[in-house]
DSSP file (Angstrom, degrees, kcal/mol; ACC not computed):
  #  RESIDUE AA STRUCTURE BP1 BP2  ACC     N-H-->O    O-->H-N    N-H-->O    O-->H-N    TCO  KAPPA ALPHA  PHI   PSI    X-CA   Y-CA   Z-CA
    1    1 A X     >        0   0    0      0, 0.0     4,-2.2     0, 0.0     5,-0.2   0.000 360.0 360.0 360.0 -43.0  -36.0  -46.5   11.5
    2    2 A X  H  >  +     0   0    0      1,-0.2     4,-2.4     2,-0.2     5,-0.2   0.869 360.0  53.6 -65.5 -35.3  -39.7  -46.5   10.9
    3    3 A X  H  > S+     0   0    0      2,-0.2     4,-2.3     1,-0.2    -1,-0.2   0.893 107.0  51.3 -67.2 -38.6  -40.2  -48.9   13.7
    4    4 A X  H  > S+     0   0    0      2,-0.2     4,-2.4     1,-0.2    -2,-0.2   0.923 111.0  48.2 -62.6 -44.8  -38.3  -46.7   16.1
    5    5 A X  H  X S+     0   0    0     -4,-2.2     4,-2.7     1,-0.2    -2,-0.2   0.900 111.0  51.1 -62.9 -40.9  -40.4  -43.7   15.1
    6    6 A X  H  X S+     0   0    0     -4,-2.4     4,-2.5     2,-0.2    -1,-0.2   0.895 110.5  49.0 -63.7 -40.7  -43.6  -45.8   15.6
    7    7 A X  H  X S+     0   0    0     -4,-2.3     4,-1.3     2,-0.2    -2,-0.2   0.913 113.4  46.4 -65.2 -42.7  -42.5  -46.9   19.0
    8    8 A X  H  < S+     0   0    0     -4,-2.4     4,-0.5     2,-0.2    -2,-0.2   0.928 115.3  46.2 -65.2 -44.2  -41.7  -43.3   20.1
    9    9 A X  H >< S+     0   0    0     -4,-2.7     3,-1.0     1,-0.2    -2,-0.2   0.900 112.5  49.0 -67.1 -41.3  -45.0  -41.9   18.7
   10   10 A X  H 3< S+     0   0    0     -4,-2.5    -1,-0.2     1,-0.2    -2,-0.2   0.746 103.6  62.0 -72.2 -21.4  -47.1  -44.7   20.3
   11   11 A X  T 3< S+     0   0    0     -4,-1.3    -1,-0.2    -5,-0.2     2,-0.2   0.634  89.9  88.4 -77.2 -12.6  -45.4  -44.1   23.6
   12   12 A X  S <  S-     0   0    0     -3,-1.0     2,-0.1    -4,-0.5    -3,-0.0  -0.598  77.7-127.2 -86.3 145.2  -46.7  -40.5   23.7
   13   13 A X     >  -     0   0    0     -2,-0.2     4,-2.0     1,-0.1     5,-0.2  -0.346  34.5 -96.4 -82.8 174.5  -50.1  -39.7   25.2
   14   14 A X  H  > S+     0   0    0      1,-0.2     4,-2.0     2,-0.2     5,-0.1   0.843 122.2  54.8 -64.5 -35.0  -52.7  -37.7   23.2
   15   15 A X  H  > S+     0   0    0      2,-0.2     4,-2.1     1,-0.2    -1,-0.2   0.917 109.2  47.3 -65.4 -42.6  -51.7  -34.4   24.8
   16   16 A X  H  > S+     0   0    0      1,-0.2     4,-2.6     2,-0.2     5,-0.2   0.883 110.0  53.7 -64.7 -38.7  -48.0  -34.8   23.9
   17   17 A X  H  X S+     0   0    0     -4,-2.0     4,-2.2     1,-0.2    -1,-0.2   0.897 109.0  48.6 -62.7 -39.9  -49.0  -35.8   20.3
   18   18 A X  H  X S+     0   0    0     -4,-2.0     4,-2.5     2,-0.2    -2,-0.2   0.922 112.0  48.8 -66.3 -43.6  -51.1  -32.6   20.0
   19   19 A X  H  X S+     0   0    0     -4,-2.1     4,-2.5     2,-0.2    -2,-0.2   0.901 111.6  48.9 -63.4 -42.2  -48.3  -30.4   21.3
   20   20 A X  H  X S+     0   0    0     -4,-2.6     4,-2.5     2,-0.2    -1,-0.2   0.909 111.7  50.1 -64.1 -41.6  -45.8  -32.0   18.9
   21   21 A X  H  X S+     0   0    0     -4,-2.2     4,-2.2    -5,-0.2    -2,-0.2   0.907 111.5  47.8 -62.6 -42.2  -48.2  -31.5   16.0
   22   22 A X  H  X S+     0   0    0     -4,-2.5     4,-2.7     2,-0.2    -2,-0.2   0.919 112.2  49.9 -65.1 -42.9  -48.7  -27.8   17.0
   23   23 A X  H  X S+     0   0    0     -4,-2.5     4,-2.3     1,-0.2    -2,-0.2   0.910 112.1  47.4 -62.6 -42.7  -44.9  -27.3   17.3
   24   24 A X  H  X S+     0   0    0     -4,-2.5     4,-2.3     2,-0.2    -1,-0.2   0.878 111.9  50.6 -66.9 -37.0  -44.3  -28.9   13.8
   25   25 A X  H  X S+     0   0    0     -4,-2.2     4,-2.3     2,-0.2    -2,-0.2   0.928 111.6  47.2 -65.0 -45.2  -47.0  -26.8   12.3
   26   26 A X  H  X S+     0   0    0     -4,-2.7     4,-2.5     2,-0.2    -2,-0.2   0.899 111.7  51.2 -63.0 -40.5  -45.5  -23.6   13.7
   27   27 A X  H  X S+     0   0    0     -4,-2.3     4,-2.4     1,-0.2    -1,-0.2   0.918 110.1  49.1 -61.5 -44.1  -42.1  -24.6   12.5
   28   28 A X  H  X S+     0   0    0     -4,-2.3     4,-2.5     2,-0.2    -2,-0.2   0.894 111.4  49.8 -63.5 -40.0  -43.4  -25.3    9.0
   29   29 A X  H  X S+     0   0    0     -4,-2.3     4,-2.6     2,-0.2    -2,-0.2   0.913 111.0  48.7 -65.5 -42.5  -45.2  -21.9    9.0
   30   30 A X  H  X S+     0   0    0     -4,-2.5     4,-2.9     2,-0.2     5,-0.2   0.916 112.4  48.7 -63.2 -42.8  -42.0  -20.0   10.2
   31   31 A X  H  X S+     0   0    0     -4,-2.4     4,-2.7     2,-0.2     5,-0.3   0.924 112.1  48.3 -64.2 -44.0  -40.0  -21.8    7.5
   32   32 A X  H  X>S+     0   0    0     -4,-2.5     5,-2.2     2,-0.2     4,-1.8   0.923 114.5  47.1 -60.9 -43.2  -42.5  -21.0    4.8
   33   33 A X  I  <>S+     0   0    0     -4,-2.6     5,-2.5     3,-0.2     6,-0.2   0.943 118.2  40.1 -62.1 -49.0  -42.6  -17.3    6.0
   34   34 A X  I  <5S+     0   0    0     -4,-2.9     5,-0.3     1,-0.2    -2,-0.2   0.888 126.3  30.2 -71.6 -40.5  -38.8  -17.0    6.2
   35   35 A X  I  <5S+     0   0    0     -4,-2.7    -1,-0.2    -5,-0.2    -3,-0.2   0.584 133.4  18.5-102.9 -10.4  -37.7  -18.8    3.0
   36   36 A X  I  X5S+     0   0    0     -4,-1.8     4,-1.7    -5,-0.3    -3,-0.2   0.696 122.7  40.5-122.6 -54.4  -40.7  -18.3    0.6
   37   37 A X  I  ><S+     0   0    0     -5,-2.2     4,-2.9     2,-0.2     5,-0.2   0.952 114.6  48.6 -69.1 -49.5  -43.0  -15.5    1.5
   38   38 A X  H  ><S+     0   0    0     -5,-2.5     4,-2.4    -6,-0.2     5,-0.2   0.926 113.0  46.6 -59.8 -47.7  -40.4  -12.8    2.6
   39   39 A X  H  > S+     0   0    0     -5,-0.3     4,-0.9    -6,-0.2    -1,-0.2   0.909 115.6  46.8 -62.1 -38.7  -38.1  -13.3   -0.5
   40   40 A X  H  < S+     0   0    0     -4,-1.7     4,-0.4     1,-0.2     3,-0.3   0.901 114.2  47.0 -68.4 -39.0  -41.0  -13.2   -2.8
   41   41 A X  H  < S+     0   0    0     -4,-2.9     4,-0.3     1,-0.2     3,-0.3   0.850 116.4  44.2 -70.8 -33.8  -42.5  -10.1   -1.1
   42   42 A X  H  X S+     0   0    0     -4,-2.4     4,-2.4    -5,-0.2     5,-0.2   0.539  88.0  93.5 -86.9  -7.5  -39.2   -8.3   -1.1
   43   43 A X  H  X S+     0   0    0     -4,-0.9     4,-2.5    -3,-0.3     5,-0.2   0.899  83.6  49.0 -56.9 -47.7  -38.2   -9.2   -4.6
   44   44 A X  H  > S+     0   0    0     -4,-0.4     4,-2.2    -3,-0.3    -1,-0.2   0.912 113.0  47.6 -61.5 -40.3  -39.6   -6.0   -6.3
   45   45 A X  H  > S+     0   0    0     -4,-0.3     4,-2.3     2,-0.2    -1,-0.2   0.902 112.2  49.6 -66.5 -40.5  -37.9   -3.7   -3.8
   46   46 A X  H  X S+     0   0    0     -4,-2.4     4,-2.3     1,-0.2    -2,-0.2   0.921 112.4  47.6 -63.5 -43.9  -34.6   -5.5   -4.2
   47   47 A X  H  X S+     0   0    0     -4,-2.5     4,-2.3    -5,-0.2    -2,-0.2   0.865 110.0  52.9 -66.3 -35.9  -34.8   -5.3   -7.9
   48   48 A X  H  X S+     0   0    0     -4,-2.2     4,-2.5    -5,-0.2    -2,-0.2   0.913 110.3  47.5 -65.1 -43.3  -35.7   -1.6   -7.8
   49   49 A X  H  X S+     0   0    0     -4,-2.3     4,-2.3     2,-0.2    -2,-0.2   0.910 112.0  49.9 -63.4 -41.9  -32.6   -0.9   -5.6
   50   50 A X  H  X S+     0   0    0     -4,-2.3     4,-2.1     2,-0.2    -2,-0.2   0.893 111.2  49.7 -63.9 -39.3  -30.4   -2.9   -8.0
   51   51 A X  H  X S+     0   0    0     -4,-2.3     4,-2.3     2,-0.2    -2,-0.2   0.933 110.9  48.6 -64.6 -46.5  -31.8   -1.0  -10.9
   52   52 A X  H  X S+     0   0    0     -4,-2.5     4,-2.2     1,-0.2    -2,-0.2   0.899 112.2  49.1 -62.0 -40.5  -31.2    2.4   -9.3
   53   53 A X  H  X S+     0   0    0     -4,-2.3     4,-2.5     2,-0.2    -1,-0.2   0.888 110.0  51.4 -65.6 -38.8  -27.6    1.4   -8.4
   54   54 A X  H  X S+     0   0    0     -4,-2.1     4,-2.4     2,-0.2    -2,-0.2   0.891 109.2  50.6 -65.4 -38.7  -27.0    0.2  -12.0
   55   55 A X  H  X S+     0   0    0     -4,-2.3     4,-2.4     2,-0.2    -2,-0.2   0.918 111.2  48.5 -64.3 -42.8  -28.3    3.6  -13.3
   56   56 A X  H  X S+     0   0    0     -4,-2.2     4,-2.4     1,-0.2    -2,-0.2   0.909 111.6  49.7 -62.8 -41.9  -25.9    5.5  -10.9
   57   57 A X  H  X S+     0   0    0     -4,-2.5     4,-2.5     2,-0.2    -2,-0.2   0.903 110.3  50.8 -62.8 -41.0  -23.0    3.3  -12.0
   58   58 A X  H  X S+     0   0    0     -4,-2.4     4,-2.5     2,-0.2    -2,-0.2   0.920 110.6  48.2 -63.1 -44.4  -23.8    3.9  -15.6
   59   59 A X  H  X S+     0   0    0     -4,-2.4     4,-2.4     2,-0.2    -2,-0.2   0.907 111.9  50.1 -63.3 -41.3  -23.9    7.7  -15.1
   60   60 A X  H  X S+     0   0    0     -4,-2.4     4,-2.5     1,-0.2    -2,-0.2   0.921 112.4  46.5 -62.8 -44.3  -20.6    7.6  -13.2
   61   61 A X  H  X S+     0   0    0     -4,-2.5     4,-2.3     2,-0.2    -2,-0.2   0.882 111.9  50.8 -67.8 -37.7  -18.9    5.5  -16.0
   62   62 A X  H  X S+     0   0    0     -4,-2.5     4,-2.2     2,-0.2    -1,-0.2   0.909 111.3  48.5 -65.3 -40.9  -20.3    7.8  -18.7
   63   63 A X  H  X S+     0   0    0     -4,-2.4     4,-2.0     1,-0.2    -2,-0.2   0.927 113.0  47.7 -64.1 -44.4  -19.0   10.9  -16.9
   64   64 A X  H  X S+     0   0    0     -4,-2.5     4,-2.7     1,-0.2    -2,-0.2   0.874 109.5  54.0 -63.1 -37.5  -15.6    9.2  -16.4
   65   65 A X  H  X S+     0   0    0     -4,-2.3     4,-2.0     2,-0.2    -1,-0.2   0.908 108.6  48.0 -65.1 -42.0  -15.5    8.2  -20.1
   66   66 A X  H  X>S+     0   0    0     -4,-2.2     5,-2.8     2,-0.2     6,-0.6   0.880 112.7  49.2 -67.6 -35.7  -16.2   11.8  -21.2
   67   67 A X  H ><5S+     0   0    0     -4,-2.0     3,-0.8     3,-0.2    -2,-0.2   0.925 110.9  49.6 -67.2 -43.2  -13.5   13.1  -18.9
   68   68 A X  H 3<5S+     0   0    0     -4,-2.7    -2,-0.2     1,-0.3    -1,-0.2   0.855 111.6  48.8 -64.3 -34.3  -11.0   10.5  -20.1
   69   69 A X  H 3<5S-     0   0    0     -4,-2.0    -1,-0.3    -5,-0.2    -2,-0.2   0.590 114.4-118.9 -79.9  -9.8  -11.7   11.4  -23.7
   70   70 A X  T <<5S+     0   0    0     -3,-0.8    -3,-0.2    -4,-0.6    -2,-0.1   0.748  77.4 126.2  79.8  22.8  -11.3   15.1  -22.9
   71   71 A X      < +     0   0    0     -5,-2.8    -4,-0.2    -6,-0.2    -5,-0.1   0.328  31.8 124.9 -95.8   7.1  -14.9   15.9  -23.9
   72   72 A X    >   -     0   0    0     -6,-0.6     3,-1.0    -5,-0.2    -9,-0.0  -0.384  64.8-132.0 -69.0 146.0  -15.7   17.6  -20.6
   73   73 A X  T 3  S+     0   0    0      1,-0.3    -1,-0.1    -2,-0.1    -2,-0.0   0.785 103.7  50.7 -69.7 -27.0  -17.0   21.1  -20.9
   74   74 A X  T 3  S+     0   0    0      2,-0.0     2,-0.5     0, 0.0    -1,-0.3  -0.172  73.6 148.0-106.8  41.4  -14.7   22.4  -18.3
   75   75 A X    <   -     0   0    0     -3,-1.0     2,-0.2    -5,-0.1     3,-0.0  -0.637  38.2-144.1 -76.8 124.5  -11.4   21.0  -19.6
   76   76 A X        -     0   0    0     -2,-0.5     2,-0.1    57,-0.1    -2,-0.0  -0.584  25.1 -98.7 -86.4 150.6   -8.6   23.3  -18.8
   77   77 A X        -     0   0    0     -2,-0.2     2,-0.5     1,-0.1    -1,-0.1  -0.442  39.1-124.1 -66.9 143.8   -5.7   23.8  -21.2
   78   78 A X        -     0   0    0     -2,-0.1     2,-0.5    -3,-0.0    57,-0.2  -0.772  13.9-138.9 -95.1 129.5   -2.7   21.7  -20.3
   79   79 A X  B     -a  135   0A   0     55,-3.4    57,-1.3    -2,-0.5     2,-0.5  -0.768  17.5-135.6 -87.3 126.1    0.7   23.5  -19.7
   80   80 A X        -     0   0    0     -2,-0.5     2,-0.3    55,-0.2    55,-0.0  -0.722  21.9-161.3 -86.1 123.6    3.5   21.5  -21.3
   81   81 A X        -     0   0    0     -2,-0.5     2,-0.1     1,-0.0    54,-0.0  -0.766  11.8-129.3-104.0 148.3    6.5   21.3  -19.0
   82   82 A X     >  -     0   0    0     -2,-0.3     4,-1.9     1,-0.1     3,-0.2  -0.415  33.9-101.4 -85.3 171.0   10.1   20.5  -19.9
   83   83 A X  H  > S+     0   0    0      1,-0.2     4,-0.5     2,-0.2    -1,-0.1   0.809 123.9  50.4 -63.8 -29.8   12.1   17.9  -18.1
   84   84 A X  H  4 S+     0   0    0      1,-0.2     4,-0.5     2,-0.1    -1,-0.2   0.807 114.0  44.0 -77.4 -29.9   13.9   20.6  -16.2
   85   85 A X  H  > S+     0   0    0     -3,-0.2     4,-2.2     1,-0.1     5,-0.2   0.806  96.0  71.3 -85.7 -31.3   10.7   22.4  -15.1
   86   86 A X  H  X S+     0   0    0     -4,-1.9     4,-2.2     1,-0.2     5,-0.2   0.841  94.8  50.7 -67.9 -35.9    8.4   19.6  -14.0
   87   87 A X  H  X S+     0   0    0     -4,-0.5     4,-1.9     1,-0.2    -1,-0.2   0.914 114.8  43.6 -66.6 -41.4   10.1   18.5  -10.8
   88   88 A X  H  > S+     0   0    0     -4,-0.5     4,-2.7     2,-0.2    -1,-0.2   0.848 112.1  54.3 -71.8 -32.3   10.3   22.1   -9.4
   89   89 A X  H  X S+     0   0    0     -4,-2.2     4,-2.3     2,-0.2    -2,-0.2   0.909 108.6  48.4 -66.1 -41.7    6.7   22.7  -10.6
   90   90 A X  H  X S+     0   0    0     -4,-2.2     4,-1.8     2,-0.2    -2,-0.2   0.918 113.7  47.2 -63.4 -43.6    5.4   19.7   -8.7
   91   91 A X  H  X S+     0   0    0     -4,-1.9     4,-2.2     2,-0.2    -2,-0.2   0.916 112.3  49.3 -64.9 -43.8    7.4   20.8   -5.5
   92   92 A X  H  X S+     0   0    0     -4,-2.7     4,-2.2     1,-0.2    -1,-0.2   0.885 109.6  51.9 -63.9 -38.3    6.1   24.4   -5.8
   93   93 A X  H  X S+     0   0    0     -4,-2.3     4,-1.4     2,-0.2    -1,-0.2   0.869 108.4  51.7 -66.2 -35.8    2.5   23.2   -6.2
   94   94 A X  H  <>S+     0   0    0     -4,-1.8     5,-2.9     2,-0.2     4,-0.4   0.915 109.7  49.1 -65.6 -42.7    2.9   21.1   -3.1
   95   95 A X  H ><5S+     0   0    0     -4,-2.2     3,-1.2     1,-0.2    -2,-0.2   0.894 107.8  55.0 -62.9 -39.0    4.2   24.1   -1.1
   96   96 A X  H 3<5S+     0   0    0     -4,-2.2    -1,-0.2     1,-0.3    -2,-0.2   0.831 108.9  47.8 -64.1 -32.0    1.2   26.2   -2.4
   97   97 A X  T 3<5S-     0   0    0     -4,-1.4    -1,-0.3    -3,-0.2    -2,-0.2   0.464 120.3-109.7 -86.3  -2.1   -1.2   23.5   -1.0
   98   98 A X  T < 5S+     0   0    0     -3,-1.2     2,-0.4    -4,-0.4    -3,-0.2   0.691  70.4 143.3  83.2  18.7    0.6   23.5    2.3
   99   99 A X      < -     0   0    0     -5,-2.9     2,-0.6    -6,-0.2    -1,-0.3  -0.740  41.7-145.0 -95.0 140.5    2.1   20.0    1.8
  100  100 A X        -     0   0    0     -2,-0.4    17,-0.6    17,-0.2     2,-0.6  -0.921   6.3-148.5-109.2 118.6    5.5   19.2    3.1
  101  101 A X  E     -B  116   0B   0     -2,-0.6    15,-0.2    15,-0.2     3,-0.1  -0.764  12.9-174.8 -85.9 119.9    7.6   16.8    1.0
  102  102 A X  E     +     0   0B   0     13,-2.3     2,-0.3    -2,-0.6    14,-0.2   0.714  68.1  15.5 -90.0 -21.9    9.9   14.9    3.3
  103  103 A X  E     -B  115   0B   0     12,-1.3    12,-2.6     2,-0.0     2,-0.4  -0.978  59.5-164.9-154.0 139.0   11.8   13.0    0.6
  104  104 A X  E     -B  114   0B   0     -2,-0.3     2,-0.4    10,-0.2    10,-0.2  -0.977   4.8-177.8-122.5 137.0   12.3   13.3   -3.1
  105  105 A X  E     -B  113   0B   0      8,-2.7     8,-2.1    -2,-0.4     2,-0.1  -0.807  12.9-156.2-136.3  96.6   13.8   10.6   -5.3
  106  106 A X  E     -B  112   0B   0     -2,-0.4     2,-0.5     6,-0.2     6,-0.3  -0.452   1.9-158.8 -68.0 142.7   14.2   11.4   -9.0
  107  107 A X        -     0   0    0      4,-3.3     3,-0.4     1,-0.2     4,-0.3  -0.745  65.8 -51.1-120.5  80.4   14.3    8.5  -11.3
  108  108 A X  S    S-     0   0    0     -2,-0.5    -1,-0.2     1,-0.2     3,-0.1  -0.493  91.4 -55.5  81.4-159.7   16.0    9.9  -14.3
  109  109 A X  S    S+     0   0    0     -2,-0.2    -1,-0.2     1,-0.2   -22,-0.2   0.649 133.0  45.7 -90.7 -16.7   14.7   13.2  -15.8
  110  110 A X  S    S+     0   0    0     -3,-0.4    50,-2.9     1,-0.1     2,-0.3   0.374 105.7  54.2-113.6   5.5   11.2   12.2  -16.4
  111  111 A X  E     + C   0 159B   0     -4,-0.3    -4,-3.3    48,-0.2     2,-0.3  -0.998  53.4 179.3-142.0 144.3   10.0   10.4  -13.2
  112  112 A X  E     -BC 106 158B   0     46,-2.3    46,-2.5    -2,-0.3     2,-0.4  -0.996  15.3-152.4-146.5 138.8   10.0   11.4   -9.5
  113  113 A X  E     -BC 105 157B   0     -8,-2.1    -8,-2.7    -2,-0.3     2,-0.4  -0.941  18.0-167.5-110.1 132.7    8.9    9.7   -6.3
  114  114 A X  E     -BC 104 156B   0     42,-3.2    42,-2.8    -2,-0.4     2,-0.5  -0.965   9.9-153.9-124.7 136.4    7.8   11.9   -3.4
  115  115 A X  E     -BC 103 155B   0    -12,-2.6   -13,-2.3    -2,-0.4   -12,-1.3  -0.926  12.0-174.9-108.2 132.4    7.2   11.0    0.2
  116  116 A X  E     -BC 101 154B   0     38,-2.7    38,-3.0    -2,-0.5     2,-0.4  -0.996   6.9-159.6-127.6 128.0    4.8   13.1    2.3
  117  117 A X  E     -     0   0B   0    -17,-0.6   -17,-0.2    -2,-0.4    36,-0.2  -0.881  66.7  -0.7-110.2 139.8    4.3   12.5    6.0
  118  118 A X  E    S+     0   0B   0     -2,-0.4     2,-0.3     1,-0.2    -1,-0.2   0.934  85.4 154.3  54.4  60.1    1.3   13.6    8.1
  119  119 A X  E     - C   0 152B   0     33,-2.6    33,-2.7    -3,-0.2     2,-0.3  -0.841  50.9-103.3-116.5 155.1   -0.7   15.4    5.4
  120  120 A X     >  -     0   0    0     -2,-0.3     4,-2.1    31,-0.2     5,-0.2  -0.605  27.6-138.6 -73.2 131.4   -4.4   16.1    5.0
  121  121 A X  H  > S+     0   0    0     29,-0.4     4,-2.7    -2,-0.3     5,-0.2   0.878 101.0  53.2 -64.5 -37.8   -5.9   13.6    2.5
  122  122 A X  H  > S+     0   0    0      1,-0.2     4,-2.6     2,-0.2    -1,-0.2   0.921 109.7  48.5 -63.4 -43.0   -8.1   16.2    0.9
  123  123 A X  H  > S+     0   0    0      2,-0.2     4,-2.3     1,-0.2    -1,-0.2   0.890 111.6  50.7 -62.2 -39.1   -5.2   18.5    0.3
  124  124 A X  H  X S+     0   0    0     -4,-2.1     4,-2.6     2,-0.2    -2,-0.2   0.931 111.3  47.1 -63.7 -46.2   -3.2   15.6   -1.1
  125  125 A X  H  X S+     0   0    0     -4,-2.7     4,-2.6     1,-0.2     5,-0.2   0.901 112.3  50.3 -63.7 -40.7   -6.0   14.7   -3.5
  126  126 A X  H  X S+     0   0    0     -4,-2.6     4,-2.5     2,-0.2    -1,-0.2   0.908 111.3  49.2 -62.9 -41.4   -6.4   18.4   -4.6
  127  127 A X  H  X S+     0   0    0     -4,-2.3     4,-2.5     2,-0.2    -2,-0.2   0.937 113.0  45.5 -63.4 -48.1   -2.7   18.7   -5.2
  128  128 A X  H  X S+     0   0    0     -4,-2.6     4,-2.6     1,-0.2     5,-0.2   0.915 114.8  48.2 -63.3 -42.7   -2.5   15.5   -7.3
  129  129 A X  H  X S+     0   0    0     -4,-2.6     4,-1.8    -5,-0.2    -1,-0.2   0.900 112.3  49.7 -65.1 -39.9   -5.6   16.5   -9.3
  130  130 A X  H  X S+     0   0    0     -4,-2.5     4,-1.5    -5,-0.2     5,-0.2   0.908 113.3  45.8 -64.9 -42.6   -4.2   20.0   -9.9
  131  131 A X  H  X S+     0   0    0     -4,-2.5     4,-1.8     1,-0.2     6,-0.4   0.948 116.1  43.8 -65.1 -49.6   -0.9   18.7  -11.1
  132  132 A X  H  < S+     0   0    0     -4,-2.6    -1,-0.2     1,-0.2    -2,-0.2   0.768 118.7  42.9 -73.1 -24.9   -2.3   16.0  -13.4
  133  133 A X  H  < S+     0   0    0     -4,-1.8    -1,-0.2    -5,-0.2    -2,-0.2   0.714 119.5  40.7 -92.3 -20.2   -5.0   18.2  -14.9
  134  134 A X  H  < S+     0   0    0     -4,-1.5   -55,-3.4    -5,-0.2     2,-0.3   0.716 117.0  36.3 -99.1 -23.6   -2.9   21.4  -15.4
  135  135 A X  B  < S-a   79   0A   0     -4,-1.8     2,-1.9   -57,-0.2   -55,-0.2  -0.780  89.9 -98.2-127.3 168.0    0.4   20.0  -16.6
  136  136 A X  S    S+     0   0    0    -57,-1.3    25,-2.7    -2,-0.3     2,-0.4  -0.337  81.6 123.8 -82.9  56.5    1.6   17.2  -18.8
  137  137 A X  E     -D  160   0B   0     -2,-1.9     2,-0.4    -6,-0.4    23,-0.2  -0.952  46.6-155.9-121.1 137.5    2.3   15.1  -15.7
  138  138 A X  E     -D  159   0B   0     21,-3.2    21,-2.5    -2,-0.4     2,-0.6  -0.931  17.3-128.1-116.7 135.7    0.9   11.6  -15.1
  139  139 A X  E     +D  158   0B   0     -2,-0.4    19,-0.2    19,-0.2     3,-0.1  -0.732  28.8 175.4 -80.0 120.6    0.4    9.9  -11.7
  140  140 A X  E     -     0   0B   0     17,-2.9     2,-0.3    -2,-0.6    -1,-0.2   0.871  62.0  -1.1 -92.2 -45.5    2.0    6.5  -11.9
  141  141 A X  E     -D  157   0B   0     16,-1.4    16,-3.1     2,-0.0     2,-0.4  -0.999  52.3-174.3-151.2 142.5    1.6    5.3   -8.4
  142  142 A X  E     -D  156   0B   0     -2,-0.3     2,-0.5    14,-0.2    14,-0.2  -0.967   3.6-173.4-139.3 123.9    0.2    6.4   -5.1
  143  143 A X  E     -D  155   0B   0     12,-2.7    12,-2.3    -2,-0.4     2,-0.4  -0.975  10.3-168.9-117.1 121.2    0.5    4.5   -1.8
  144  144 A X  E     -D  154   0B   0     -2,-0.5     2,-0.4    10,-0.2    10,-0.2  -0.905   7.7-172.2-114.5 138.0   -1.4    6.0    1.1
  145  145 A X  E     -D  153   0B   0      8,-2.8     8,-2.9    -2,-0.4     2,-0.3  -0.996  23.3-129.0-128.1 125.9   -1.1    4.9    4.7
  146  146 A X  E     -D  152   0B   0     -2,-0.4     6,-0.2     6,-0.2     2,-0.1  -0.569  19.1-148.6 -79.1 132.5   -3.5    6.2    7.3
  147  147 A X    >   -     0   0    0      4,-3.3     3,-0.9    -2,-0.3    -1,-0.0  -0.363  30.6-102.7 -86.0 174.1   -2.0    7.7   10.5
  148  148 A X  T 3  S+     0   0    0      1,-0.2    -1,-0.1    -2,-0.1     4,-0.0   0.779 117.9  57.0 -68.5 -27.3   -3.7    7.6   13.9
  149  149 A X  T 3  S-     0   0    0      2,-0.0    -1,-0.2     1,-0.0     3,-0.1  -0.014 121.8 -98.2 -99.6  29.9   -4.9   11.2   13.7
  150  150 A X  S <  S+     0   0    0     -3,-0.9   -29,-0.4     1,-0.3     2,-0.1   0.446  92.0 113.5  70.4   3.0   -6.8   10.9   10.4
  151  151 A X        -     0   0    0    -31,-0.1    -4,-3.3   -30,-0.1     2,-0.3  -0.445  58.3-131.4 -90.3 175.6   -4.0   12.2    8.3
  152  152 A X  E     -CD 119 146B   0    -33,-2.7   -33,-2.6    -6,-0.2     2,-0.4  -0.895   7.7-140.9-129.0 157.0   -2.1   10.1    5.8
  153  153 A X  E     - D   0 145B   0     -8,-2.9    -8,-2.8    -2,-0.3     2,-0.4  -0.933  33.9-168.7-106.7 140.6    1.5    9.3    4.8
  154  154 A X  E     -CD 116 144B   0    -38,-3.0   -38,-2.7    -2,-0.4     2,-0.5  -0.980  29.3-161.1-139.0 145.4    1.9    9.0    1.1
  155  155 A X  E     -CD 115 143B   0    -12,-2.3   -12,-2.7    -2,-0.4     2,-0.4  -0.990  26.3-177.5-117.6 116.2    4.4    7.8   -1.6
  156  156 A X  E     -CD 114 142B   0    -42,-2.8   -42,-3.2    -2,-0.5     2,-0.5  -0.960  10.7-163.7-121.9 131.3    3.4    9.5   -4.9
  157  157 A X  E     -CD 113 141B   0    -16,-3.1   -17,-2.9    -2,-0.4   -16,-1.4  -0.968   8.8-174.4-119.3 125.4    5.2    8.8   -8.2
  158  158 A X  E     -CD 112 139B   0    -46,-2.5   -46,-2.3    -2,-0.5     2,-0.4  -0.815   6.1-161.8-114.1 155.1    4.8   11.1  -11.1
  159  159 A X  E     -CD 111 138B   0    -21,-2.5   -21,-3.2    -2,-0.3     2,-0.5  -0.997  25.7-116.3-136.2 142.2    6.0   10.9  -14.7
  160  160 A X  E     - D   0 137B   0    -50,-2.9   -23,-0.2    -2,-0.4     2,-0.2  -0.660  34.3-139.2 -76.3 121.8    6.4   13.5  -17.3
  161  161 A X        -     0   0    0    -25,-2.7     3,-0.2    -2,-0.5   -25,-0.1  -0.536   9.9-130.8 -83.2 149.2    4.1   12.7  -20.2
  162  162 A X  S    S-     0   0    0      1,-0.3     2,-0.3    -2,-0.2    -1,-0.1   0.971  87.8 -21.1 -63.0 -54.4    5.2   13.1  -23.8
  163  163 A X              0   0    0      1,-0.0    -1,-0.3    -3,-0.0   -83,-0.0  -0.969 360.0 360.0-153.3 149.3    2.0   15.0  -24.6
  164  164 A X              0   0    0     -2,-0.3    -1,-0.0    -3,-0.2   -27,-0.0   0.383 360.0 360.0-121.6 360.0   -1.3   15.0  -23.0
């Protein structure tokens, strides 16, 4: 192999040797710039962004933790619904938000699955948040499918909680 390289190199005239040397030097400089200098120069900025994102994540998790524990300052009192009341309350709350329930499937007295077609996602989220924060109702499952016109189709399953 070395002999082949020596034959190739000796077959070149001095001008070609200089051009090959310049090309290899430029290649080495580009590689050093791309793989050593740039990562080292950008390291503090990358670490600063990672730190800021970690702080935001920590604040979000702390806020969520206080809400889950019920320590939030704006916690509303929860209305306890009976098994007979909760299905009609959920339906009435959907009508109040302008949502049309296309199919209802009760699963016993304490669980209900609701299908909603072509609804605004913000209205759906407001409705679910209002139900789960105001009553002793728990969201078990939500399946959302995006329509072509930015609305969604949803299958939402609620369950009556023993106490909240």
